[in-house]
N, C-alpha and C positions, 0 to 999 in steps of 0.2 A: 389462440390455439397453441398448445404446447408444441415445441419443436422436437417431437419424439413420436415414435411409433410403439405399439405395444405388442408383446408376445405373452400369451397365456399358455403355460406349459402343462403337460399331462400328469406330472408327478407319479410315474409308474412304480416308484419304490414303496408307495403306500398301498396296502391291501386291506380291503374291507370285506370280511367274510360274508358270503351269501349275496348281498346286494350287488357286489361288483361282478357277479356271474352274468348279469344281464345288461349292465351299462357301465360306463366309466364314472369315476367319482363326481366329475363335474355335472353329470346328468342326474344325480340323486335329487329326488324331491326334498325340499327343505321347508319347514314350518307350514306344510300343507299347500303352499302357494308358489314358492320359488323353486329354482334349481340352484345347486351350489355354484355353477358357472356364472350365474347372474351377478354375483358379488364382484369378482375381478373385472368382468366386462363393464359393469356399471361404474366401478371406480375409475377405470380408464376413460370411459365416455364423459363422466362428470368432470374429469380433469382436463378435458379438451383434447384428448388423444383419440382421433377418429380413424386412424389406420391400425387395425388390430389383427394379429394372426393368432388363431387358436389351434394348438397342436393336439392331435388325437392319435394315440398309439393302438388302441384296441376297442372293439365294440362301439363303432362310431354312430350307429343308426339313431339312437335316442337323442344324442347330443346334436347331431346334424339337424334333426327334425325340430328341435327346440330353438336352436340359434337361427335357422333359416337364413334370410337375407340380412338379419341384424337390425331391421328397421325399428323394432320395438325397443332397441337400446338407445334411441335418440341420437344416432350417429348421422352426421351430415352426409347425405347420399351423394352430393356433388363433389365433396372434397375428401371423403373417406369411405371405408368399407371394412367389413369383417371377412376375413379369408380363413377358411378351414383347411388345414394342411395335414397330411398324413404321410408316414414313411413310404418310400418307394417300394420296399420289399418286406416280406415277412421275415422276422429275425428268428433264426433257428434256436437261439439260446436267449432267455430273458435278460441275462446279464448285459447284453448289448443294447437293451432298450433304455437308452439314456437320452437326456435332453440334447446333449451334444450331437449324437447320431441323428436325432430328429431334425436338428438345425441343418446338418450337412445334407440330409435328404432333400431339403428345401432351400438350399443356400441362395439360389437365385432370387427367391422372394425376399430374402434379407438384403442382399446386395442392391436390389432395385429400389429400396426405400430411400426417399430423398431426405428424410429427417436426419439430423445429426446424432440424436440420442435414441436409445432404446430403453423401454421400461419392461422388465420381465416379472411376471406375477404368476403365482400358482393357481391351479384350478380347483384345489382341494382345501382351501382355507377360507373361513368366514371372517371378514373384517372390512372396515371402510378406511380408505386412505386417499387423501388429496395428493396425487402424484405431481400435479403442476407445482405445488408448494415444495415438494420434495426435489423436483428438478431444479428449481431456483436455488434451493439450499445446496444442492450438489454442485451446481456451476459456481456459486459464490465461494464454496470451500476449496475449490481447486483439486478436489479428490479425483482419482481415476475411477473408482467404483464406490457407490453407496449401497449399503445393505440395510434392510429393515429388520428390526428385531422387537420382541416383546418380552418383558420380564414376567416370568411365571414363578409361582411358589409351590407348585405341585408337579415338578418335572419328573418325579418318579412314576407318575400315573398319566397316561393319555398322550405322551409325547415320545414313545419309545422308538419310532421310526423317523423322528425329526433330528435336525442338527442344531447345535448351539454355537454362539459366537464367543470367542475369547477376546475380551476387550481390555484396552489400556486407555481409559478415557473414552474418546470416540474413535480411537484407532483400532481396527480389527487386526488382531495378531494371528487369528486362525479360525477355521470352521471345523468343528469336531462333532462326531455322533453323540447323541444324548445317551449316556451310559446308565442313566437312572440311579446314579450314586448320590445325588444331591437333590434337594427340593427346589432350591433357588437357582434359576438358570436364565440366561439371556437367550431365548429361543429364536432361532433364525426363521424368518417368515417366507423364505424362498423367493424373496423379492430383490431384484438387482436394478440399479440404474448405472448406465455407462454410455460411452459413445459407441455408435454402431461399428466403427473401425476397430475399436478395442475388442468388441465381441468377436469379430471375425478373426482377429489375432489370437484370442484365447481359444477359439475353436481349433485353429491350426495347432496351437501348442498342446492342447488336450489330445488331439489325434496322434501327435508325434510321441506323446508320453504313454498313453494307454488307450486301447479301443473301448474300454469300459469306464473311462473318466466321465464324470458329470461336470456341469459348469461350476458347481460348488467345489468339486475336487480341484479343478485347475485354479480357481480363485484362491483357494486355501494354499496351494503350492506357490502362488505368486504374491502372497501377502508381504513377503520380505522385499519384493521389488517394486510393487505398486502401492500407491496411497489408497488404502481401502478404509472407508469410514462406516461406522454404524450409526443409525438413527433410531431412537426408541419410538415405538408405536404406543399410543394410548387409546383406550376404549376396548370394546368387545373384541375378543380374538378366540377363534375355535378352529383347530385343525381337524379335518375329517379324515382321519388316518386309520380308523378301526370302527367296528360296529359300536363299541362302547362310546367313542368320542362323538359319533354321529347321534347317538341317542342322547348323550349328555348335552350337546349343543342345542338340540330341539327343546329339551326339558328346561334348560337354563333360560331360554328366551320366552317361556311362559310368564316369567317374572317381569312385571312392567318396568322396573328400574333397569334391569339388564337389557331389555329390549330398547329402552330409551338411549342406551349408550351405543346402539348399532343403527337404529332407524331414526333419522332426523329429517325435518321438513326441507332443509336445504341440500340434502344429499339423497335423492331418490334411488331406490334399487329397482331397476327395470326388469320386467319379465314378460314372457308371452302371455297374453290375456286368454282366458277361457270363459266365455260368457255362458252363464246358466242361471237358472232361477235361484232365489235366495234359499238358504237352508230352512227346513221345516222342523220345528220342535213341537212334538205332540204333547198332549196334556200329561201323559205319564212320564215324560222325559225329565231327567234331572241333570243339569250341566253345571259344573263348578270349576273355576280356575283352568279353563281350557281354551284352546284356539280351534275354532270350527270353520272350515272353508265353505264356499258356496256350493249349492247343489246337493247338500246332505239331507237325509231323513233320519231324525233322532227320536227313538222311542224309549231307549234305555237310559242307564246312568253313565255319565262321562265325567271323570274327575282327573285333573292334572295331566291332561292329554292333548296331543296335537292330532287333529282329524283333517285329512286331505279332502279334495274335491270329490263330490259324488259318492260319498260313503253312506251306506245304510246300516243303522244299528237297531236291532230288533227289540221288542218289548221284553223287559226283564233282564236284558244284557247288562253287564257291569264292566266298564272299561276304566281302568285306573293306571295312570303312569304309562300310557302307551303312545306310540307314534303309529297312526293308522294311515297309510298312504292311499292315494286316489283310487276310487271306484272299487274299494273293498266292500265286502258284505259280512256283517257280524249278525249271526242269527239270534233267535230268542233264547234267553236264559244262559247265554255264553258268558263266561267270566274270563277276562284277560287282565293280567297285571304285569307291568314292566315288559311289554312286548313291542317289537317292531313288526308291523304287518305290511308286507310289500304290496304293490299295486295289483289289483284284480284278484286278490286272495279272497277265499270264502271260508269263514269259520261258521258253519251253519248247523252243526250238531251241538248238543249240550256239553260242550267242552269246558273244562276248567284248566286254563294254562297260566301258570304262575312262574315268575322269575324274580331275582333280586335286582335292584336298580344298578348295581355295579357290574352285573352280568346279564344284560337284557336278553330275552329270547328273540328269535327271528322266525317269522312265518313266510315261506317262500312266495315269490311272485306267482300269481295264477294258481296257487295250490288250493286244494279243497280239504278241509278238516271237518 
């Protein structure tokens, strides 16, 4: 077991239009079966980190219901637990909604942890990472802080609310906002490894500097004093920071080769199971290059799409390049192209709703069209 506890942060600086009106990013359905929060928790669990704190700042209901006791994440119930923590008070101004202030609201939960190290991961990014190996590398290097980053070659698109690392070899010289001025960037994955005592010191330093400082802000300010190292991540990486990036991440993983870089037999992604009957594909159904979850009834045409659990698609309907979330109903002869259909929505009239792949449309949760 790793000598560390885990913290999954809420990443309030990222805003996903439409979907975030109903739940936090971590609670978003993903690939028809998972929630986004399943990836950071599974990474920690697979790494032998069994004490995990999940921070939620707004709209906790969906995420709390999904995480539950955490039993489905294969966490040792005798030696570990998942703890969902929320701020003590409602903040009057969202600028104060930082991870540092969330930590301070629950500081006793951090102080009481017996582990020497802490691993901090975001709830809004899709990737896999063995944190036990990273902890060993961190301890061997003698660094004060280790940060995880991913090299991207399209930084002008899809990463506008993310930060980048300024590197000299593996030394981190600074953490800066992505200005979208270059394509090639070392994108910070909002993942930190450090000793618990150092985290507490940084929290104090941040509070003394500014009430709106984040952990990244104070680490950036301390780069000249502390030994901060960057470690490059390899494999699939997708930040869920906008409606477009959510759509793109789902679409990319329809491709088998892309999916193989995220899902491997030795690194399971755990989620809450939902038992139901297998999906039914009627004689008139045509399904190509799509992911279809269980419990669906398909009578229409589905191509290049992700279909969530319990979705019904009527005869003559055409669904192309769409993400249709759970328990939605698509009526007969409806045409949808490049749309995100939220849970429980009904598109039951003969609508033709089209959008471009780089600007997908959004149909609201429980809406009727």
